[in-house]
Kinemage of the C-alpha trace (Angstrom):
@kinemage 1
@onewidth
@group {chain A} dominant
@subgroup {mainchain}
@vectorlist {calphas} color= white
{ca unk a 1} P -3.089 21.159 6.231
{ca unk a 2} L -4.348 17.640 5.628
{ca unk a 3} L -3.687 16.271 2.180
{ca unk a 4} L -5.565 13.611 0.272
{ca unk a 5} L -3.620 10.720 -1.250
{ca unk a 6} L -4.892 8.236 -3.837
{ca unk a 7} L -3.163 4.850 -3.551
{ca unk a 8} L -2.925 1.605 -5.466
{ca unk a 9} L -1.515 -1.325 -3.483
{ca unk a 10} L -0.127 -4.471 -5.108
{ca unk a 11} L 0.735 -7.461 -2.913
{ca unk a 12} L 2.770 -10.365 -4.327
{ca unk a 13} L 3.557 -13.676 -2.640
{ca unk a 14} L 2.373 -17.226 -2.146
{ca unk a 15} L -1.313 -18.050 -2.321
{ca unk a 16} L -1.459 -18.644 1.442
{ca unk a 17} L 0.394 -15.425 2.332
{ca unk a 18} L -1.614 -13.251 -0.069
{ca unk a 19} L -4.894 -14.637 1.297
{ca unk a 20} L -3.722 -14.044 4.880
{ca unk a 21} L -2.875 -10.443 3.950
{ca unk a 22} L -6.262 -9.913 2.300
{ca unk a 23} L -8.025 -11.219 5.417
{ca unk a 24} L -5.898 -9.099 7.797
{ca unk a 25} L -6.544 -5.618 9.161
{ca unk a 26} L -4.335 -3.975 6.502
{ca unk a 27} L -6.976 -1.316 5.773
{ca unk a 28} L -6.910 -0.162 9.402
{ca unk a 29} L -3.097 -0.066 9.524
{ca unk a 30} L -2.895 2.085 6.383
{ca unk a 31} L -6.053 4.018 7.347
{ca unk a 32} L -7.513 3.239 3.934
{ca unk a 33} L -10.830 4.791 2.936
{ca unk a 34} L -13.067 4.042 -0.036
{ca unk a 35} L -11.333 0.720 -0.763
{ca unk a 36} L -11.970 -0.811 -4.183
{ca unk a 37} L -10.578 -4.289 -4.971
{ca unk a 38} L -9.068 -4.547 -8.449
{ca unk a 39} L -7.574 -8.060 -8.479
{ca unk a 40} L -7.444 -11.066 -6.163
{ca unk a 41} L -5.692 -13.953 -7.839
{ca unk a 42} L -3.832 -16.793 -6.086
{ca unk a 43} L -0.468 -15.007 -5.783
{ca unk a 44} L -1.434 -11.366 -6.285
{ca unk a 45} L -3.745 -8.839 -4.671
{ca unk a 46} L -4.383 -5.335 -6.028
{ca unk a 47} L -6.619 -2.677 -4.539
{ca unk a 48} L -7.043 1.064 -4.645
{ca unk a 49} L -8.055 3.383 -1.856
{ca unk a 50} L -7.608 6.860 -0.443
{ca unk a 51} L -5.814 8.021 2.684
{ca unk a 52} L -5.526 11.355 4.446
{ca unk a 53} L -2.070 12.488 5.559
{ca unk a 54} L -0.031 9.884 3.694
{ca unk a 55} L 2.710 8.262 5.799
{ca unk a 56} L 5.152 5.603 4.579
{ca unk a 57} L 5.836 4.562 8.194
{ca unk a 58} L 2.496 2.760 8.250
{ca unk a 59} L 3.391 1.061 4.940
{ca unk a 60} L 6.698 -0.123 6.429
{ca unk a 61} L 4.935 -1.400 9.575
{ca unk a 62} L 2.489 -3.344 7.404
{ca unk a 63} L 5.411 -4.892 5.532
{ca unk a 64} L 7.018 -6.002 8.805
{ca unk a 65} L 3.761 -7.716 9.752
{ca unk a 66} L 3.837 -9.690 6.456
{ca unk a 67} L 7.578 -10.286 5.860
{ca unk a 68} L 7.186 -12.904 3.117
{ca unk a 69} L 5.240 -10.574 0.824
{ca unk a 70} L 6.388 -7.875 -1.565
{ca unk a 71} L 4.236 -4.749 -1.227
{ca unk a 72} L 4.152 -2.104 -3.960
{ca unk a 73} L 2.412 1.214 -3.357
{ca unk a 74} L 1.726 3.666 -6.171
{ca unk a 75} L 0.500 6.953 -4.700
{ca unk a 76} L -0.455 10.480 -5.707
{ca unk a 77} L -0.725 13.344 -3.216
{ca unk a 78} L -3.189 16.209 -3.646
{ca unk a 79} L -2.890 19.206 -3.525
{ca unk a 80} L 0.893 18.755 -3.264
{ca unk a 81} L 1.082 17.281 -6.769
{ca unk a 82} L 3.488 14.503 -5.856
{ca unk a 83} L 3.537 11.102 -7.548
{ca unk a 84} L 5.390 8.245 -5.865
{ca unk a 85} L 6.187 4.564 -5.868
{ca unk a 86} L 7.251 2.554 -2.829
{ca unk a 87} L 8.352 -1.070 -2.463
{ca unk a 88} L 8.562 -2.839 0.881
{ca unk a 89} L 9.613 -6.336 1.900
{ca unk a 90} L 10.100 -7.416 5.509
{ca unk a 91} L 10.168 -3.791 6.648
{ca unk a 92} L 12.831 -2.715 4.152
{ca unk a 93} L 11.576 0.243 2.155
{ca unk a 94} L 12.598 1.715 -1.201
{ca unk a 95} L 10.725 4.644 -2.668
{ca unk a 96} L 10.901 7.573 -5.021
{ca unk a 97} L 8.758 10.655 -5.529
{ca unk a 98} L 8.448 13.289 -8.214
{ca unk a 99} L 6.676 16.642 -8.190
{ca unk a 100} L 4.646 17.824 -11.144
């Protein structure tokens, strides 16, 4: 069964790196749908979107493509009722999930 996942992505880094990320194909890599930008400041980018069949492998791959940035992903899976937080830098991933 395919599950829907609501995501909020925060990207932190230098002005040049954050702008390069924003202009990249990150939405295609994560398979983001219904993207809504929340913040684009010089060293920070925040956006929310939805994905189907959430997969942290794509998040890790995106991090490898932008190794100088810190990527934070806050996500909530439906109908599985799972809330999670993931941090990636240069392909190294830390994450936790809780069920409710």
